[in-house]
C-alpha positions in Angstrom: 1.3 -23.1 8.2 1.0 -19.3 8.2 1.9 -18.0 4.9 2.7 -14.4 3.8 -0.6 -14.1 1.8 -2.6 -15.0 4.7 -0.8 -12.4 6.8 -1.3 -9.8 4.3 -5.2 -10.7 4.0 -5.6 -10.4 7.7 -3.9 -7.0 7.7 -6.4 -5.9 4.7 -9.2 -7.3 6.8 -8.0 -5.3 9.9 -7.9 -2.1 8.0 -10.8 -2.4 6.2 -12.8 -3.1 9.5 -11.2 0.0 11.2 -12.2 2.2 8.2 -15.7 0.6 7.6 -16.8 1.0 11.2 -15.1 4.4 11.5 -13.6 3.8 15.0 -13.6 6.9 17.2 -9.9 6.6 18.0 -9.0 6.3 14.5 -11.1 9.3 13.5 -9.7 11.6 16.2 -6.0 10.5 15.8 -5.4 9.7 12.3 -6.9 11.5 9.5 -7.4 10.0 6.0 -4.4 12.2 4.5 -2.2 10.6 7.2 -3.6 7.2 6.5 -2.9 7.7 2.7 0.5 8.8 3.4 1.2 5.6 5.5 -0.4 3.4 2.8 1.9 5.3 0.3 4.8 4.0 2.0 3.5 0.5 3.2 2.1 -0.7 0.1 5.5 -1.1 -1.7 7.3 -2.4 1.3 4.4 -5.3 1.4 4.9 -5.8 -2.4 8.7 -6.2 -1.9 8.3 -8.6 1.1 5.6 -10.4 -1.0 8.4 -11.2 -3.6 11.3 -11.8 -1.3 9.7 -13.9 1.6 8.4 -16.8 -0.7 12.0 -16.8 -2.0 13.4 -17.0 1.3 11.3 -19.9 2.3 11.8 -21.7 -1.0 8.2 -21.3 -2.5 9.2 -20.0 -6.1 5.8 -20.3 -7.5 4.4 -18.0 -4.7 7.1 -15.6 -5.6 6.3 -15.6 -9.1 2.5 -14.9 -8.3 3.5 -12.2 -5.9 5.6 -10.5 -8.6 2.1 -10.1 -10.7 0.8 -8.3 -7.7 3.9 -6.4 -6.7 4.3 -4.6 -10.1 1.1 -2.5 -9.6 1.5 -2.2 -6.1 4.9 -0.5 -6.7 4.0 1.4 -9.7 0.6 2.6 -8.4 2.1 4.9 -5.6 4.9 5.9 -7.9 2.4 7.2 -10.6 0.3 8.9 -7.9 3.2 10.7 -6.8 4.4 11.9 -10.1 0.6 12.8 -11.0 0.3 14.8 -7.6 3.6 16.6 -8.3 2.5 17.6 -11.8 -1.1 18.7 -10.5 0.6 20.9 -7.7 3.0 22.4 -10.3 0.0 23.1 -12.7 -1.8 24.6 -10.1 1.0 26.8 -8.8 1.7 28.2 -12.4 -1.9 28.9 -12.7 -2.2 31.0 -9.6 1.0 33.3 -10.5 
């Protein structure tokens, strides 16, 4: 049976392979800034799916394990967003 964790691992391996081998199409079409913005929104969505999908299929222990990963996957982009905004405010105030 295909689980959510296996799909997520396959997704990570695919993205890692694309980045490691630096495919020409990826380099020309998607910059690292755009890729970072995509991950900024996808990672929390995957975290929430990692909790809800095991609940839907009745695997409560996997949902509990998913919650251990979901908390940093949700709080990490949030902390980065707050830090980045404070950094931009600091740089804007310093240049005036």
